[in-house]
FIGUFI-76531 format. One record per atom (N, C-alpha, C, O): x negated, y negated, z. Coordinates in Angstrom, 3 decimals. Each point is the difference from the previous one (the first is absolute). Layout:
px=X; py=Y; pz=Z
...
***
This chain:
px=-109.298; py=-61.961; pz=-6.719
px=1.053; py=0.261; pz=0.965
px=0.110; py=1.502; pz=0.243
px=0.007; py=0.789; pz=-0.946
px=0.075; py=-0.411; pz=2.170
px=0.099; py=1.403; pz=0.374
px=1.438; py=0.482; pz=-0.155
px=0.934; py=-0.660; pz=0.456
px=-0.759; py=1.811; pz=-1.101
px=1.324; py=0.587; pz=-0.181
px=0.096; py=1.299; pz=0.784
px=-0.973; py=0.741; pz=0.133
px=2.156; py=-0.486; pz=0.375
px=0.207; py=1.234; pz=0.765
px=0.110; py=1.213; pz=-0.925
px=-0.528; py=1.073; pz=0.294
px=1.215; py=-1.263; pz=-1.401
px=0.143; py=1.067; pz=-0.986
px=-0.407; py=-0.573; pz=-1.352
px=0.207; py=-1.185; pz=-0.263
px=-0.772; py=2.006; pz=-0.573
px=-0.461; py=-0.472; pz=-1.296
px=1.108; py=-0.473; pz=-0.914
px=-0.253; py=-0.827; pz=-0.876
px=1.479; py=1.320; pz=1.044
px=1.080; py=-0.343; pz=-0.925
px=0.871; py=-1.163; pz=0.478
px=0.851; py=-0.452; pz=-0.765
px=-1.017; py=-0.051; pz=1.979
px=0.834; py=-1.085; pz=0.525
px=-0.575; py=-1.346; pz=-0.454
px=-1.143; py=-0.328; pz=0.320
px=1.939; py=-0.452; pz=-1.066
px=-0.486; py=-1.316; pz=-0.410
px=-0.207; py=-0.914; pz=1.205
px=0.663; py=0.150; pz=1.026
px=-1.577; py=-1.085; pz=-1.158
px=-0.306; py=-0.923; pz=1.100
px=1.219; py=-0.821; pz=0.406
px=0.123; py=-0.367; pz=1.168
px=0.780; py=0.071; pz=-2.099
px=1.183; py=-0.812; pz=0.313
px=0.893; py=0.687; pz=1.033
px=0.634; py=-0.673; pz=0.813
px=-0.580; py=1.979; pz=-0.838
px=0.825; py=0.720; pz=0.969
px=-0.600; py=-0.124; pz=1.396
px=0.729; py=-0.030; pz=0.992
px=-2.043; py=-0.042; pz=-0.914
px=-0.665; py=-0.105; pz=1.290
px=0.033; py=-1.424; pz=0.561
px=-0.278; py=-0.206; pz=1.181
px=0.615; py=-0.776; pz=-2.019
px=0.053; py=-1.392; pz=0.436
px=1.209; py=-0.202; pz=0.903
px=1.103; py=0.404; pz=-0.370
px=-1.267; py=-1.013; pz=1.536
px=1.153; py=-0.228; pz=0.880
px=1.003; py=-0.946; pz=-0.655
px=-0.378; py=-0.903; pz=-0.746
px=1.649; py=1.120; pz=1.033
px=1.038; py=-0.864; pz=-0.557
px=-0.057; py=-1.372; pz=0.665
px=-0.541; py=-0.152; pz=1.096
px=1.103; py=-0.834; pz=-1.772
px=0.048; py=-1.356; pz=0.539
px=1.339; py=-0.632; pz=-0.364
px=0.671; py=0.458; pz=-0.925
px=-0.291; py=-1.479; pz=1.626
px=1.282; py=-0.670; pz=-0.219
px=-0.033; py=-0.715; pz=-1.346
px=-0.917; py=-0.770; pz=-0.286
px=1.944; py=1.039; pz=-0.545
px=0.098; py=-0.666; pz=-1.295
px=1.143; py=-1.025; pz=-0.021
px=0.067; py=-0.836; pz=-0.902
px=0.823; py=0.900; pz=1.888
px=1.098; py=-0.958; pz=0.093
px=0.421; py=-0.094; pz=1.453
px=0.086; py=1.013; pz=0.695
px=0.177; py=-2.231; pz=-0.232
px=0.479; py=-0.206; pz=1.370
px=0.885; py=-1.227; pz=0.045
px=-0.223; py=-0.974; pz=-0.718
px=1.218; py=1.034; pz=1.562
px=0.893; py=-1.137; pz=0.236
px=0.559; py=0.161; pz=1.398
px=0.674; py=0.986; pz=0.297
px=-0.955; py=-1.959; pz=0.568
px=0.458; py=0.091; pz=1.383
px=-0.542; py=1.265; pz=0.640
px=-1.198; py=0.273; pz=-0.090
px=2.068; py=0.512; pz=0.740
px=-0.478; py=1.204; pz=0.686
px=-0.099; py=1.230; pz=-0.914
px=-0.335; py=1.089; pz=0.468
px=0.623; py=-1.254; pz=-1.765
px=0.028; py=1.129; pz=-0.927
px=-1.245; py=-0.014; pz=-0.883
px=-0.383; py=-1.045; pz=-0.526
px=-0.245; py=2.209; pz=0.368
px=-1.173; py=0.129; pz=-0.864
px=0.006; py=1.380; pz=-0.641
px=0.572; py=0.945; pz=0.545
px=-1.212; py=-0.834; pz=-1.708
px=-0.102; py=1.285; pz=-0.680
px=-1.342; py=0.119; pz=-0.701
px=-0.614; py=-0.995; pz=-0.386
px=0.177; py=2.233; pz=0.232
px=-1.238; py=0.246; pz=-0.738
px=0.305; py=0.561; pz=-1.390
px=-0.901; py=0.463; pz=-0.699
px=2.181; py=-0.507; pz=0.302
px=0.446; py=0.440; pz=-1.315
px=0.675; py=-1.187; pz=-0.681
px=0.737; py=-0.745; pz=0.645
px=-0.980; py=0.567; pz=-1.925
px=0.611; py=-1.114; pz=-0.726
px=1.521; py=0.101; pz=0.086
px=0.574; py=0.981; pz=-0.473
px=0.097; py=-1.981; pz=1.071
px=1.460; py=0.090; pz=0.150
px=0.734; py=-0.098; pz=-1.337
px=1.134; py=0.463; pz=-0.110
px=-1.756; py=-1.053; pz=-0.896
px=0.666; py=-0.145; pz=-1.292
px=0.353; py=1.354; pz=-0.597
px=1.025; py=0.133; pz=-0.669
px=-1.856; py=0.867; pz=0.901
px=0.282; py=1.332; pz=-0.537
px=1.172; py=0.667; pz=0.710
px=0.512; py=1.009; pz=-0.485
px=-0.075; py=-1.549; pz=1.620
px=1.122; py=0.559; pz=0.754
px=1.335; py=-0.598; pz=-0.446
px=1.056; py=0.519; pz=0.363
px=-1.086; py=-1.588; pz=-1.133
px=1.218; py=-0.680; pz=-0.413
px=0.632; py=0.756; pz=-1.168
px=-0.658; py=0.291; pz=-0.999
px=1.943; py=0.018; pz=1.145
px=0.724; py=0.707; pz=-1.052
px=1.037; py=-0.932; pz=-0.621
px=0.296; py=-1.062; pz=0.547
px=0.242; py=1.458; pz=-1.671
px=1.064; py=-0.783; pz=-0.634
px=1.199; py=-0.113; pz=0.943
px=0.670; py=-1.033; pz=0.039
px=-0.404; py=2.099; pz=0.720
px=1.116; py=-0.015; pz=0.948
px=-0.236; py=-1.026; pz=1.104
px=0.919; py=-0.728; pz=0.375
px=-2.156; py=0.665; pz=0.155
px=-0.267; py=-0.953; pz=1.077
px=0.055; py=-1.442; pz=-0.506
px=0.436; py=-0.888; pz=0.732
px=-0.864; py=0.642; pz=-1.957
px=0.121; py=-1.342; pz=-0.581
px=1.473; py=-0.359; pz=-0.149
px=0.396; py=-1.138; pz=0.248
px=0.410; py=2.110; pz=-0.653
px=1.447; py=-0.221; pz=-0.111
px=0.617; py=-0.366; pz=1.336
px=0.853; py=-0.885; pz=0.070
px=-1.282; py=1.565; pz=1.003
px=0.527; py=-0.316; pz=1.337
px=-0.383; py=-1.421; pz=0.419
px=0.810; py=-0.712; pz=0.593
px=-2.021; py=0.307; pz=-0.896
px=-0.428; py=-1.361; pz=0.351
px=0.849; py=-1.017; pz=-0.751
px=0.441; py=-0.991; pz=0.582
px=-0.208; py=1.230; pz=-1.871
px=0.832; py=-0.919; pz=-0.788
px=1.430; py=-0.032; pz=0.530
px=0.586; py=-1.075; pz=0.126
px=-0.019; py=2.236; pz=0.185
px=1.363; py=0.056; pz=0.547
px=0.065; py=-0.685; pz=1.367
px=0.974; py=-0.683; pz=0.314
px=-2.014; py=0.872; pz=0.489
px=-0.051; py=-0.644; pz=1.319
px=0.023; py=-1.516; pz=-0.151
px=0.735; py=-0.680; pz=0.716
px=-1.526; py=0.147; pz=-1.633
px=-0.037; py=-1.451; pz=-0.200
px=1.357; py=-0.533; pz=-0.447
px=0.437; py=-1.057; pz=0.455
px=0.224; py=1.784; pz=-1.339
px=1.350; py=-0.408; pz=-0.440
px=0.966; py=0.072; pz=1.173
px=0.803; py=-0.909; pz=0.208
px=-0.884; py=1.991; pz=0.556
px=0.868; py=0.198; pz=1.168
px=-0.160; py=-1.158; pz=0.978
px=0.993; py=-0.531; pz=0.498
px=-2.245; py=0.131; pz=-0.216
px=-0.253; py=-1.100; pz=0.926
px=0.474; py=-1.335; pz=-0.552
px=0.645; py=-0.769; pz=0.713
px=-0.952; py=0.487; pz=-1.958
px=0.358; py=-1.310; pz=-0.584
px=1.502; py=-0.194; pz=-0.102
px=0.498; py=-1.109; pz=0.190
px=0.225; py=2.175; pz=-0.486
px=1.451; py=-0.119; pz=-0.141
px=0.726; py=0.215; pz=1.330
px=1.215; py=-0.182; pz=0.070
px=-1.934; py=0.562; pz=0.975
px=0.616; py=0.209; pz=1.307
px=0.970; py=1.169; pz=0.027
px=1.010; py=-0.040; pz=0.703
px=-1.314; py=1.075; pz=-1.463
px=0.887; py=1.157; pz=-0.082
px=-0.105; py=0.857; pz=1.251
px=-0.968; py=-0.105; pz=0.753
px=1.953; py=0.942; pz=-0.533
px=-0.031; py=0.953; pz=1.110
px=-0.108; py=1.404; pz=-0.574
px=0.419; py=0.254; pz=-1.129
px=-0.975; py=0.644; pz=1.906
px=-0.085; py=1.396; pz=-0.428
px=1.335; py=0.666; pz=0.296
px=0.647; py=-0.304; pz=1.002
px=-0.242; py=1.212; pz=-1.877
px=1.254; py=0.711; pz=0.244
px=-0.266; py=1.491; pz=0.177
px=-1.143; py=0.443; pz=-0.117
px=2.175; py=0.322; pz=0.394
px=-0.162; py=1.431; pz=0.271
px=-0.439; py=0.793; pz=-1.225
px=-0.470; py=1.130; pz=0.135
px=0.615; py=-1.703; pz=-1.328
px=-0.392; py=0.702; pz=-1.216
px=-1.472; py=-0.222; pz=-0.349
px=-0.498; py=0.587; pz=-0.961
px=-0.200; py=-1.419; pz=1.722
px=-1.406; py=-0.285; pz=-0.269
px=-0.843; py=1.238; pz=0.293
px=0.175; py=0.652; pz=1.029
px=-1.081; py=-0.339; pz=-1.934
px=-0.902; py=1.141; pz=0.128
px=-0.836; py=-0.154; pz=1.264
px=-0.495; py=-1.089; pz=0.290
px=0.336; py=2.175; pz=0.463
px=-0.735; py=-0.025; pz=1.271
px=-1.453; py=-0.416; pz=-0.222
px=-0.546; py=-0.754; pz=0.805
px=-0.081; py=1.220; pz=-1.859
px=-1.391; py=-0.379; pz=-0.282
px=-0.102; py=-1.492; pz=-0.295
px=-0.978; py=-0.646; pz=0.374
px=1.983; py=0.104; pz=-1.041
px=0.012; py=-1.434; pz=-0.291
px=0.175; py=-0.790; pz=1.296
px=-0.665; py=-1.017; pz=0.195
px=1.533; py=1.464; pz=0.674
px=0.186; py=-0.663; pz=1.289
px=-1.310; py=0.015; pz=0.787
px=-0.396; py=-1.013; pz=0.576
px=-0.269; py=2.163; pz=-0.555
px=-1.276; py=0.096; pz=0.705
px=-1.028; py=-0.962; pz=-0.600
px=-0.732; py=-0.665; pz=0.735
px=0.676; py=0.590; pz=-2.063
px=-0.934; py=-0.918; pz=-0.656
px=0.318; py=-1.445; pz=0.373
px=-0.910; py=-0.781; pz=0.278
px=2.193; py=0.419; pz=-0.269
px=0.393; py=-1.362; pz=0.364
px=-0.373; py=-0.313; pz=1.445
px=-0.470; py=-1.098; pz=0.298
px=0.677; py=2.056; pz=0.596
px=-0.350; py=-0.220; pz=1.405
px=-1.502; py=-0.198; pz=0.179
px=-0.429; py=-0.862; pz=0.768
px=-0.360; py=1.652; pz=-1.470
px=-1.460; py=-0.154; pz=0.070
px=-0.407; py=-1.366; pz=-0.544
px=-0.813; py=-0.694; pz=0.611
px=1.372; py=0.307; pz=-1.753
px=-0.330; py=-1.303; pz=-0.580
px=0.432; py=-1.136; pz=0.919
px=-0.740; py=-0.970; pz=0.169
px=1.909; py=1.073; pz=0.420
px=0.484; py=-1.033; pz=0.916
px=-0.921; py=-0.119; pz=1.214
px=-0.314; py=-1.107; pz=0.438
px=-0.113; py=2.240; pz=0.098
px=-0.906; py=-0.003; pz=1.145
px=-1.323; py=-0.680; pz=-0.366
px=-0.548; py=-0.763; pz=0.795
px=0.044; py=1.036; pz=-1.985
px=-1.258; py=-0.604; pz=-0.432
px=0.141; py=-1.509; pz=-0.214
px=-0.907; py=-0.760; pz=0.340
px=2.023; py=0.330; pz=-0.893
px=0.239; py=-1.439; pz=-0.196
px=0.038; py=-0.709; pz=1.352
px=-0.616; py=-1.052; pz=0.171
px=1.339; py=1.630; pz=0.788
px=0.071; py=-0.599; pz=1.335
px=-1.371; py=-0.041; pz=0.664
px=-0.349; py=-0.976; pz=0.664
px=-0.422; py=2.039; pz=-0.847
px=-1.344; py=0.068; pz=0.566
px=-0.899; py=-1.076; pz=-0.605
px=-0.767; py=-0.643; pz=0.717
px=0.858; py=0.446; pz=-2.028
px=-0.795; py=-1.030; pz=-0.678
px=0.391; py=-1.397; pz=0.500
px=-0.865; py=-0.845; pz=0.229
px=2.148; py=0.613; pz=-0.063
px=0.461; py=-1.309; pz=0.492
px=-0.495; py=-0.253; pz=1.411
px=-0.409; py=-1.114; pz=0.326
px=0.443; py=2.136; pz=0.511
px=-0.461; py=-0.139; pz=1.382
px=-1.494; py=-0.286; pz=0.019
px=-0.449; py=-0.859; pz=0.758
px=-0.325; py=1.558; pz=-1.573
px=-1.449; py=-0.234; pz=-0.070
px=-0.304; py=-1.413; pz=-0.488
px=-0.969; py=-0.615; pz=0.446
px=1.784; py=0.101; pz=-1.353
px=-0.227; py=-1.332; pz=-0.558
px=0.239; py=-1.082; pz=1.048
px=-0.613; py=-1.066; pz=-0.067
px=1.497; py=1.322; pz=1.035
px=0.292; py=-1.009; pz=1.022
px=-0.952; py=0.071; pz=1.189
px=-0.011; py=-0.900; pz=0.839
px=-0.785; py=1.957; pz=-0.760
px=-0.919; py=0.149; pz=1.133
px=-1.268; py=-0.804; pz=-0.194
px=-0.879; py=0.015; pz=0.861
***
């Protein structure tokens, strides 16, 4: 294999490829490495919030509200895709 520079490993020269995809979303980086303890906590809180039918109040952390909105949007998107 031809290398441009003697010190660059061949893996760096290899083009990236999709490692995960779902619907219109795809990534060339392992998404598992992006998951934090905080994001897992938000998912768990979101599931409890949905199952108990709770409402958000003014004391709810803005980042938590944003996480819930993103999760809600994804759930609705998955349901819509399932009915198509």
